[in-house]
C-alpha positions as CSV (number, residue, x, y, z in Angstrom):
1,M,153.6,-195.9,142.1
2,K,152.7,-199.6,141.9
3,T,155.1,-200.4,144.8
4,S,153.6,-197.7,146.9
5,C,150.1,-199.0,146.4
6,I,151.1,-202.5,147.3
7,I,152.9,-201.4,150.4
8,T,149.9,-199.3,151.4
9,I,147.5,-202.2,151.0
10,I,149.7,-204.5,153.0
11,I,150.0,-202.0,155.8
12,G,146.3,-201.3,155.8
13,V,145.4,-205.0,156.0
14,A,147.9,-205.6,158.8
15,Y,146.3,-202.6,160.6
16,Y,142.8,-204.0,160.4
17,V,144.0,-207.5,161.4
18,A,145.8,-206.1,164.5
19,A,142.8,-204.0,165.5
20,Y,140.5,-207.1,165.2
21,F,142.7,-209.4,167.3
22,F,144.4,-207.1,169.7
23,C,141.9,-204.3,170.3
24,H,138.6,-205.9,171.3
25,I,136.4,-203.6,173.4
26,D,134.3,-205.3,176.0
27,P,131.1,-203.2,176.7
28,E,130.9,-204.6,180.3
29,K,134.4,-203.5,181.3
30,T,135.4,-200.0,182.5
31,Y,138.5,-198.8,180.7
32,T,141.1,-196.4,182.1
33,W,143.6,-194.0,180.4
34,Y,146.1,-196.5,179.1
35,S,143.3,-198.4,177.3
36,G,142.4,-195.0,175.7
37,I,145.8,-194.8,174.2
38,W,145.5,-198.3,172.8
39,H,142.0,-197.9,171.5
40,G,142.9,-194.5,170.0
41,I,145.7,-196.0,167.9
42,F,143.1,-198.4,166.3
43,W,140.3,-195.9,166.1
44,F,139.8,-196.0,162.3
45,P,139.6,-199.8,161.8
46,N,137.3,-200.1,164.8
47,I,135.0,-197.5,163.3
48,V,134.9,-199.3,160.0
49,M,134.4,-202.7,161.5
50,S,131.7,-201.4,163.9
51,L,129.6,-200.5,160.9
52,F,129.4,-204.2,160.0
53,S,129.1,-205.8,163.4
54,D,127.2,-204.8,166.6
55,S,129.8,-206.6,168.7
56,I,132.7,-204.3,167.7
57,Y,132.9,-200.9,169.3
58,A,134.9,-197.9,168.1
59,K,135.0,-196.4,171.7
60,A,134.4,-198.0,175.0
61,P,130.9,-197.3,176.4
62,N,132.1,-197.6,180.0
63,C,135.2,-195.5,180.5
64,T,136.9,-192.9,182.7
65,T,137.6,-189.3,181.8
66,G,141.2,-190.1,181.4
67,Y,140.3,-192.7,178.8
68,T,138.3,-190.2,176.7
69,V,141.2,-187.6,176.9
70,F,143.9,-190.1,175.9
71,Y,141.6,-191.7,173.3
72,F,141.3,-188.5,171.4
73,L,144.9,-187.5,171.9
74,S,145.9,-190.9,170.5
75,I,143.7,-190.3,167.5
76,I,145.4,-187.0,166.7
77,V,148.9,-188.3,167.3
78,S,148.4,-191.5,165.2
79,S,146.8,-189.5,162.4
80,V,149.8,-187.1,162.3
81,I,152.3,-190.0,162.4
82,G,150.4,-191.9,159.7
83,N,150.6,-188.8,157.4
84,I,154.3,-188.4,158.1
85,I,155.0,-192.1,157.3
86,R,152.9,-191.9,154.1
87,G,154.7,-188.8,153.0
88,A,158.1,-190.3,153.7
89,S,157.2,-193.5,151.8
90,E,156.0,-191.5,148.8
91,T,159.3,-189.6,148.8
92,I,161.3,-192.8,148.9
93,V,159.4,-194.3,146.0
94,E,159.8,-191.1,144.0
95,K,163.6,-191.1,144.6
96,K,163.8,-194.7,143.3
97,S,162.0,-193.8,140.1
């Protein structure tokens, strides 16, 4: 239990740091479909950070239709993969106990 919490915290912090440094959304730039995938992967940290700063965006204000489609598809896929990884890590920790 303790190990699982520590691993979850480390992964969460790394996820937020990666979103902050590698997923900056410029409101002046028009983003295409492949940026939608990248921004969709980091949707949750961007939403949380956008609550505290006006310069951080959760979704690009200037984007194509492809961006919007792949943004939401990436949110769904990353959420499912995150739940699978979380379940697998809990199973591994339970087997060790």
